[in-house]
N, C-alpha and C positions, 0 to 999 in steps of 0.2 A: 799380401796387401792387395786391395782392390782399388782401382781408380774410380773416382766419382765424377759424374758429368753434371754440368750445370746447364740448364735449359733456360734461355731467356724468353719470357712470354711477352714482354713489351718490346716494341720497336724503339730503337734509340731515338731520343728527341733531337730535333735540329738545334744546333748550337749557332748562335749569332755572334760573329766576331766583329769587334769594333776596331777600326784602325786607330792606332795611337798617333796623335799629332806629332809630327817630326820637328816642326819649328817651335822654338821656345815661346815665341809670341802667341802661337796657337794654344799651347799648353797653359800659359798664363791666363789667356782669355777664358778658356774653359774653366780653369780653377776659380777665377774671379766670378764667373757666372754661377758656378755651383755654390760658392760662398754667399753670393747675393741671394740665391734661392733659400739657403739655410737661414740667413738672417731674416728674410721675410717670414719664413715658417716660424721662427722663434718669436718674432714680433706678434704674429697671430696667436701663438700659444700663450704669450704673456698677456695679451689683451683678453683672451678667453679666461685666463686664470683670474685676472683682476675683476672681470665681470662676475665670475662665479663667487669670488670673495665678497663683492658688494652685495650680491644676492643673499649670501649666507649671513652677512651682517644684518641685513634687513629682516631676514627670517628670525634670527636670534633676538633682535630687538622686539619683534612682534611677540615672540614667545615670552620674553621678560615682561612685557605689558600684560599679557594674558595671565601670567603667574601672579603679578601684583593684584590684578582684579580678583583672581581666585582667592588670594590670601586675605584681601579685604572682605570678601563674601564670607570666608570662614570666620574671621574676627567678628563680623556682625552676627553670624549664627551663634557663635559661642556666647556673645553678650545676651542675645535673646534667650538662649537656653538657661543661662545663669538667672536671668529675670524670671523665667517660668518656674525654675526650681524654687526660687525664693517665694514666689506667689503660692506655689503648691504647699510649701511648708507653712506659710501663713494660714492657708485654708485648712490645713490639717490641724493646726493649733486651735483655730476657731472652732472646728468641728469637735475637737476633744473637749473644749470648754463648754460647748453647748450640749454635749451628750449628758444624759441623766446619770447621776452617780448612784450607783445602787449596790 
């Protein structure tokens, strides 16, 4: 068996050590401070979420309005096409009657 060697190419990073508060009041104060920070972050996230939902609602409403306008335009176009087809058939019948029979 041969022994393998490991070569470290990076220097060890400095480790920062924090002193743990010894007094219960200090631990409680720090815990309450962290809780307060978390609650503020949650409130910001909730506010951002509500804002995004309001924007989404507005965009969907605009899209629904656009679709209604498009549907109305398609209905008008279909009516005009039906009218044009009817007129074309009338003209075709008139042309057939006016054609010399031979």
